[in-house]
N, C-alpha and C positions, 0 to 999 in steps of 0.2 A: 630392509629385511630385518624383522625382530630377532634379537638374540635371546636364547633361553639361558637363564641363570640356574645353575644346579642347586638343588635343595640341600640343606645341611645333611640330610640322610643319604644323599648321593655322595657328598664330599667325604664323610667319615670312612666308608669302605676304602676309598682311595688312600687316605692317610694310614689306615690300619694295615694296608699292604706293605708300605714302607717300614712302618713300625715293626711288623711281623718279620721282615727280612733281618732287621738288626737283632731282634730278640732270638730269631732262629740261629744267627751266627753265635750268639752266646750259649744257647743250648748245645749247639754242635761242639763248641769249644770244651764245655764241661763233659759231655759224653765221650768225646775223643780222648780227653785226658784220663777219664775213668777207664776207657778201653785200653789205653796204653799201660795203665797199672795192671789190668788183668792179663795183658799180653806179656808184660815183663815185670812180674811181681818182685823180683829180686834186684831190679836195677837201682832203685832208690828206696831207702827205708821210708815206710809210710808213717804218717802222723795223724792220730785220730781227730785232733782239733782241726787240722786242715781238711780232712774228709768230711767232718761235720759242717764246716763252712761251705764246702762244695754242695752238700745236700741242702743247706739253707738257701744258698744262692739259686740253685736249680728250682727249688720250691718258689722262690721269689719271682723268677722269670715266668714260671707257669702261672703263678697268681697274677702277675702284672698283665699278662695277656687276658686273663679272666676279668680283672677289675677295670681294665681300660674300655670295656664295653660301655661303661658309664659315660664315655665321651660322646656316645651316640646322641645324648641329650643336648649337646652344645648347638645352639642355633646360629651363632655367628662365628665362623672360622676365619682366623686371620693368619698371615704368614708367621707372626710371632708365636701364636699358640701352636702351630704346626712345628715350628723350630724347637719350641720347648719340649714337646712330646718326643721328638726325635733325639734331642739332647739327653732326655731322661733315659731313653732306651740305650743310647750309646754309653751312658754312665754304667748301666747294668752290664753291658757287654764288656766294658773295661774291667769290672769286678771279676768276670769269668776269665779274662786274659791274665789277670794277676794271680788267679788260683792255679792256672796251668800255663806256665811260660813256654815259649817256643823251645827253649833248651834249659836243661838242668846242669849243664857241665860245670858251672861255677859253684855248685852247691853239693853238699854231701848227702842231704836227705830232704824230704818235704818239710820237716820241722825247721831245718836250717834255712830253707828258702822262705817259709812262711814268716818267720820272725825277722828276717832281713828285709822283707817287703811289707811288713805290717803297717807302716805309716801310710803307704799308698793305699793298701787295701781298706784300712779302717777310715782313712780320709774320704775315700769314695763311698764307702758304706754309710758313713755319717751324712754325706751329701745326698744320698738317695732318700734318707728320712726327711730331709728338708725339701727336696724336690717333690716328695709325696704330698706335702702340705699344699704346695702350689697346685699340683695336679688335682687334689681334692677340691680346692677352691674353684678351679676351672669348671668343675662339674656342677657348681651351683651351691647356694647356701643350704638348701634342703639336704643335699648329699653330705655336705660338711657336718651339718647338725646331727645326722644319723649316727655318728660315732661318739657324740657326747663328750663328757669331760675326760674320758679315758684317752681319747686321741690327743687332746691338748697336753696331757701328762706324759703319754708314751713317747712322743717325739723328742722333747728335751732330754728325757732320761736316756733314750738310746743314743742320741748325739753325744751326751756326756760320757756314756760308756765307750763309745768309739774313740773319743779323745783320750780317755784313760787307757784304752787298749793300744793306742799309738805310743803312749809314754811308758807303759808298764810291760815288762817282758816276763813277769811272774807267770809260770805255767798254770798254777792253780786258778789265777784270775781268768786266764783265757779259756780254761776248761769250763769254769762256772758261767762265763759270758756266753759261750756258744751253746751250752746246754739250756740256759735260761732263754736265749734268743729263739732257739728252735721250738721249745715248749710254748712260748708266748706266740710265736708266728703261727703254729698249728692251731692254737686256741683262737687267735684273732680271725683266722680264715674260717674256721668252723662256726664261730659265733656270729660273724658279721658279713661273711661273703659266701655262705652256703648256696645261695641262689644268685642268679645273675641280674636281678632287678635292681 
């Protein structure tokens, strides 16, 4: 009895479902954290830099779901590729969990929490930029070439900024970093990812 082998276009929706579950958990974490702030605005003092990173990571998750449609072009799926995509999604979820912990009892404010956990947050954020390079290469050389020299410059710059953010607690640096990251992120999406092709 002949066995039918699924085509790559049949496999991708299967993988996308698992990926979507992990990304959905991240979005839920961020939205629940924001809802908690709305419900109990006086419980912990808010910090604009923390809130800006919440917005940036939420945009990153929404964008991740959008740009991963490019995986549809992969002809040969392996367990390693599947594991990598899930690992990338888990890394994004962990960013969300670091922005809104289960409990704030050990901290006096979101500012206090953010700076005490910045090594974890920026370590994972830097890792996502490196994982993105592998993800882009998985989609093929044409996809990688689409971003040009800007992409090759962007990645090491953002990784270096994440390393600096781990080492430096200067509030001015962190304000400048999140502002620049958000502006660039929005620009990058509008210029290179406005359509899903």
